[in-house]
N, C-alpha and C positions, 0 to 999 in steps of 0.2 A: 504495500499500500504506500508506504513512504517512498520507495524506488519509484512507482509510477508517478508520484506528486514532484520529485526531482526533474524527472524526465519531462512532465508537463510545463514547468517553469521554463527549462531549457528551449522548449520548442515557442513558448511563448516570447521570449527574449530575441529569439533568431539568432542567425550567424553573428558572431563577434566582428566589427568593423576593423579592417586593418588601419594600424598608425600609419599616418603619411608622414614621411621624414621631412627634415627641414630643407633639403637638398630639392626634393620633389615640390613642396611648397614654393621655394625660390623659382623654380622653373616655371610653375604655373603662374606665378605673379608676373614674371619677365614675359611670358606669353602673353598674357592680357594687356600689358603695356605696350608692346610690339604692335598687338592687333589695333589698339586703341590710336597709336601714332600712325600707323598705315591708314587707317580708316579717316583719320583727321587730314593727313596729307592728301589723300585721293579726293576727299570732299573739297578741300581747297583748292586743287589743280582744276576741278571741273567747274567750281565756282566761278574762278577767274577767267574761264573760257565763255562765261556768258556775256553777250554784247553789251548789255547794259551795265554791268560789273565794269569790263574794260573802259565804257566811257566814263564812268565814275573814276576809275584810276586816272584816266587821262586827264579829268578835270582838276583833279588834286595834283598831280605833276605839273600841270600849267600853271596853277595857283603859286606853288612853291617856287618854280622858276621865275614867275613874275617879281615875287618878293626879292628873291637873290639878285637879278639883274635890274631890278627896278624900271622894268618896262612891258609892254603887252606881250604875253606868251599864250599861243593856243595849241591845245592837242586834242586831235580828234578821238583818239582813243589810244590806250597802253596795253599792249599784249606781254603776257609772261609765259615762259616756255623753259622747261628743265630746270627752273628755279636758279638760274644763273644767267639768264638772258631776258632782257625785255626790249619791246620795240616802241618807239612813239611815232604813231601814224599821223600824216599830214601836221606837222611841227611848223608853226610859224612864230618867228620872233620879229618883232618890230623895232626900229631903233628910236632914239627921241624924237625925231622928226615925224614919228608915225609911219615911216617909209618901210616897206618889207627889208629885213637886214638877212633874214634866212628862211626859206620855205623848204622843207624836206618831207617828201612822200614818206620815207622811212629813216628814223635814226635807231640803229640796234646798238645795244651795247651787251657784250658779254663780259661778265665779270669772274673774277676768281674769289670764290668765297672762303674767306678765312675769319672765323670768330674773333681772333686774337687781333687782328688789323681793324675790325669794324669796332670793336671795342675802343681802341685809341683814334676812330674816325679817318680810316685809311681806306680808300675805296681805289682798288687795283683793276682796271680795265684791262683784259686781255684782248679785246677786239672791239673797234667802234667802227661799224659800219654805216655809210652815209649814202642814199640812193635816192635817185629823181630829185635832185635838189638844186635850189637856185640861191646864189649867195651874191647879195649887192653891195659893195664896199662904195661909199663916197667920201670925199674931201672936198668941203664947201670952199667958196671963195673967201679968204681972210681967216679961214680954220686952220689952227696947227694940227689938230687931230681928226682923224677918221670917224665914221659912224660905229665903228667896231670898238673903239677905245674904250667906252663905257662899260663894255663888257669885260675888256682885257684888263680894266682897273680893279675889277673883283678878286684878282689873282694877287696874292702877297708878291711883292718883290723881293728878290734875291733869295726865294726860297729853293731849298735843294730839289724838290719835286713841286709840281703845279698844285697850288694852295688855293681853295676859295674861301672868302670870308663870308660866313651866311650869319650875319648878325652877332650874337654873342659867341659862337664858336667858329672854328675853322675846322675845314675838311681838306684832307691831303688826297689828291687824285694822281694817278699813275696811269699811263696807257701804251700798250706795248705795240700795238698794231692799229693802223688805220686804214680802212678799204673804201673807196670811192667809186662809184657806179653812176654813170649819167649823172654828173653834177657839172653845173653851169656857174662861171665866175663872171660878174660884171663890176669892173672897176672903174669908177669915175673920179677924175680928179679935176673938179672943177676950178681948183686954185691954179693950176698949170695948162688948163685947158687940154688934158690928154684923157683918152678913154680905151680901155682895153677888155676885151671880151675872150674867154677861154672856156674850152668844155671837154 
């Protein structure tokens, strides 16, 4: 009778659970974290492919560039790909006389992602692509500088690498390679009555 009662109790309790070791718990935790990161990155990638999001990113980029250079900048959209390249589509930069200084159908920037360098505001461009672009430089009569100088003045003089002043902080920029495709230059020197066009 007593033996039957013990057997019944064991059946009610069911099989004992195996204890999970700390290594297996750690592996499960890491698997959950990796799955979450992968899902987040995938969702982020597909989100930035949406035209409305690209338009919004383009407007944010234009606003930031306008503040840095102190002139009108327009960007139709901004595309991100592979997390190390972004393209500004139909970029327009006007000079201080409200004339077109630069129009680019596409300005592509491929960067080397390095968390340590980004921490110290160093921006390493491995390739810069400029295509379907028009650059108009002018020097008015009686002027010492060209219409491009106000942008060049944003760079810190005598810096070991190109350095842009962005208000309170300074950003260091380096570019390894610049690729031009279908770019037209229009240089007007009204001071000396000269004009040069190149493409």
